[in-house]
N, C-alpha and C positions, 0 to 999 in steps of 0.2 A: 414296788413293783414296776415293771415297765408299762406304760400305757400303749395302747393301739393308737395309730393317727386317724383322726377323724374320717368316717366313710364319707365319700363323695357318691352320691346317687344322681344318676342322670334325672333332669326334669322331664316328667312325663309330658307328652305331648297328644294332641287330638287327632285322631285320624278322621277322615272324611267317611261318612257312611256311603254304602254302596248306591243308596238311593241319589245321593249328590252326584255321584258318576254318571249313574243312569240317566238322571235329568238333563245334564249336559251332552253326554255323548250319544244317548239313543234317542231321546225325546226333543233334543236341540232346544232346550229350555233353560236359558243362563238364568232368568230371574227365579226359577223355582230352586235350581242349585244355590244362588245365593241365598234365598231364604231358608234353604236345609242347612247351609254352614253357618248363618247367623244364629238359627235355633241352636245349634250345637255349641257354638260361643256363648251364648247367653245362659246356657244350662251349666257351663263350666267356665266361669268368668275369670278363675285364676289360672288356667290351663291354656298355653298358647296352641294354635294349629300346628300339625306337623309340616315339614316342608312339601310333601306330597298334596297336603289338603290347602296349603297357601298357593301351590300352583293351580290347583283346580278353581279356587277363588279368583286368582288373577286372569285364568283363562274366561271364566264366567263374567268378569268386567270386560274383557277384551271383546267377547262375542255379543254383549250387550250394548257395546258403543261407548263404554265408560272407560276411554283411554287413559283419563289421568289416574284414577284408582287402579287400573290394570297396570300402569307403569309404576305406581307407588308400591305395589305389591309385588311386582316383579323386581324391583329395587331391595326391598326387604329380604326377598329369599336369596338374592345375589349378593347382598351384604352379610347376611348371618349364615348362610350355608355355601359360601363359594366354593369350598374344596369338595363339594357334593354334586352328583348329577343333576340336582334341582336347581343349584346356582349356575351351573354350566348351561343349562337349557333356558335359563331366565336371562341370561346375559344378552342373547340376539334380540330378546323384546326390548330392550333399553336404547337400542339404536333409532334413530329417527326413521321414520318411514315416510 
């Protein structure tokens, strides 16, 4: 019999919980945002963050003054998701300020 080709399933990605967005955008608390995201990552060590969650992480690093980590995260988004809106909006953050 003819066999079917092996199915390719997209890798699951972790979304940022609403509390992480609220912490950054409403409470203006980037440290809390990073704590929430780090907890999500530690609870799911084999699953990467989604591009939107990575962007939120990069913004939180940026707003907390950690420019090096912010730049590294923006670069990661740009490199992995360059054809998406997340890659496009990360690119300007890679330019020197």
